[in-house]
C-alpha positions as a printed Julia matrix, in Angstrom:
169×3 Matrix{Float64}:
 -68.05  -21.74  18.11
 -67.5   -25.22  19.62
 -70.53  -27.82  19.52
 -70.87  -30.35  22.79
 -69.42  -32.76  21.25
 -66.05  -31.15  20.54
 -66.12  -29.83  24.01
 -66.54  -33.2   25.39
 -63.6   -34.51  23.61
 -61.66  -31.86  24.57
 -62.5   -32.44  28.49
 -61.89  -36.44  27.57
 -58.56  -35.34  26.47
 -57.33  -33.33  29.1
 -58.69  -35.79  31.77
 -57.2   -38.35  30.65
 -53.57  -36.95  30.15
 -53.38  -34.3   32.56
 -55.97  -34.8   35.41
 -55.59  -38.41  36.28
 -52.24  -39.56  35.5
 -49.19  -38.21  37.5
 -45.62  -38.78  36.92
 -43.24  -39.19  39.77
 -39.43  -39.11  39.64
 -37.26  -40.99  42.24
 -33.79  -41.9   42.3
 -33.88  -41.69  38.37
 -36.9   -43.7   38.2
 -40.15  -42.81  36.68
 -43.25  -44.35  38.36
 -46.74  -43.52  36.84
 -49.73  -42.81  39.08
 -53.2   -43.31  37.44
 -56.33  -43.24  39.41
 -54.28  -44.0   42.59
 -52.61  -46.97  40.74
 -49.01  -47.4   40.56
 -47.61  -48.61  37.29
 -43.78  -49.27  36.77
 -41.89  -50.2   34.07
 -41.94  -53.88  34.68
 -40.45  -56.11  32.15
 -41.12  -59.57  33.39
 -43.79  -61.44  35.83
 -42.44  -64.11  37.72
 -44.04  -66.9   40.25
 -42.27  -68.7   42.85
 -44.0   -71.81  44.22
 -43.02  -73.92  47.06
 -43.76  -78.1   46.35
 -42.56  -78.6   50.32
 -42.83  -76.13  53.17
 -42.34  -72.93  53.89
 -39.07  -70.87  52.4
 -37.74  -67.6   52.89
 -36.95  -65.57  49.88
 -34.74  -62.84  48.93
 -33.71  -60.93  45.61
 -30.3   -58.91  44.69
 -28.95  -57.59  41.89
 -25.38  -58.54  41.65
 -24.35  -55.9   38.6
 -23.4   -52.31  39.88
 -23.82  -51.05  36.28
 -27.78  -51.72  36.57
 -28.96  -48.95  38.84
 -32.6   -48.75  37.75
 -32.79  -52.35  38.32
 -35.22  -53.69  41.31
 -38.26  -56.12  42.15
 -41.81  -55.09  42.72
 -44.65  -57.32  44.57
 -47.42  -58.47  42.89
 -50.06  -56.46  45.09
 -52.16  -53.95  43.85
 -49.82  -51.27  44.67
 -46.71  -53.11  43.03
 -44.39  -52.1   46.51
 -41.0   -52.72  45.99
 -39.91  -56.23  47.74
 -38.64  -56.4   50.94
 -36.34  -59.11  51.9
 -37.29  -61.55  53.09
 -40.53  -62.52  51.73
 -42.29  -65.81  52.52
 -43.05  -68.62  50.22
 -45.28  -71.59  50.98
 -47.11  -74.47  49.73
 -50.29  -72.16  50.6
 -49.03  -69.03  49.16
 -46.84  -68.63  46.09
 -45.24  -65.27  45.34
 -44.95  -63.2   42.3
 -42.84  -60.38  41.29
 -42.08  -58.12  38.6
 -38.67  -57.19  37.26
 -38.51  -53.5   36.61
 -35.62  -52.4   34.42
 -35.27  -48.69  33.46
 -34.97  -46.99  30.01
 -30.87  -46.59  30.7
 -30.54  -50.23  31.23
 -29.73  -53.1   29.76
 -29.45  -56.85  29.43
 -25.86  -57.17  30.6
 -27.27  -57.92  34.12
 -27.38  -60.79  36.69
 -29.59  -61.05  39.64
 -29.93  -63.72  42.12
 -33.13  -65.66  43.96
 -32.12  -67.38  47.32
 -34.64  -69.48  48.86
 -33.72  -71.14  52.3
 -35.78  -73.43  54.35
 -34.69  -74.68  58.04
 -35.36  -78.08  58.35
 -34.95  -78.42  62.34
 -34.35  -75.05  64.31
 -31.0   -75.79  65.79
 -28.75  -72.33  66.15
 -25.71  -74.73  66.97
 -25.21  -76.11  63.7
 -26.54  -74.99  59.63
 -29.12  -77.56  58.74
 -30.77  -75.1   56.25
 -32.11  -76.58  52.92
 -30.87  -73.52  50.22
 -32.14  -73.15  46.66
 -30.16  -70.18  44.59
 -31.07  -69.29  41.08
 -28.48  -66.95  39.14
 -30.21  -65.07  36.5
 -29.14  -63.36  33.73
 -30.17  -62.62  29.8
 -27.84  -62.55  27.04
 -31.35  -60.32  25.23
 -34.79  -60.35  25.72
 -36.6   -63.46  25.96
 -33.55  -65.78  26.0
 -32.79  -66.13  29.62
 -29.54  -67.89  31.27
 -30.35  -69.06  34.81
 -28.02  -71.5   36.85
 -29.59  -73.21  39.92
 -27.7   -74.31  42.15
 -28.8   -76.46  45.68
 -27.32  -77.07  48.97
 -27.93  -79.31  52.12
 -30.05  -82.11  51.58
 -32.32  -83.21  48.8
 -33.26  -80.05  47.61
 -34.7   -79.47  44.05
 -34.58  -75.84  42.02
 -36.76  -75.95  39.25
 -37.82  -73.3   36.9
 -39.68  -72.85  33.52
 -40.07  -69.91  31.08
 -43.61  -68.92  30.64
 -43.85  -67.12  26.85
 -44.93  -63.46  27.11
 -44.71  -63.2   30.73
 -41.16  -64.29  32.09
 -39.84  -67.58  34.06
 -41.7   -69.22  36.92
 -39.39  -71.18  39.82
 -40.43  -73.93  41.93
 -38.62  -75.09  45.12
 -39.15  -79.07  46.88
């Protein structure tokens, strides 16, 4: 009937495609779970680096028509990002941009980073950097950095095959 090689092949196929992976569908998004690791449909990866002190960051999707766009962190499980997150000179922050199949590049999101220079609740003395991030099409980013209060420098660079990296000073 079947020899041992054929049976081993069939067992491998069954394990690989039916036993190990699990598809999880929540709120119109599909996440693949394979051997207890989650793989979102991550479109691009980004790293945020501080060149001066500790900053608090937040990511927000600004276009209402993009329902399946969200952000995951750079940890092993790629958890959804919880705002605010912390970036410091000793600890950069990685995030992935997830775009569902029903969404397109007609989107806009913001990356906001704030640093309070001197804790004083009676006045605003924070340094702020806001990046407005969009794309006309794949691999064609349109990013507008805006800085507020003090000598804040907001920089970004494209990394081919990965995404864009951001740095603040």
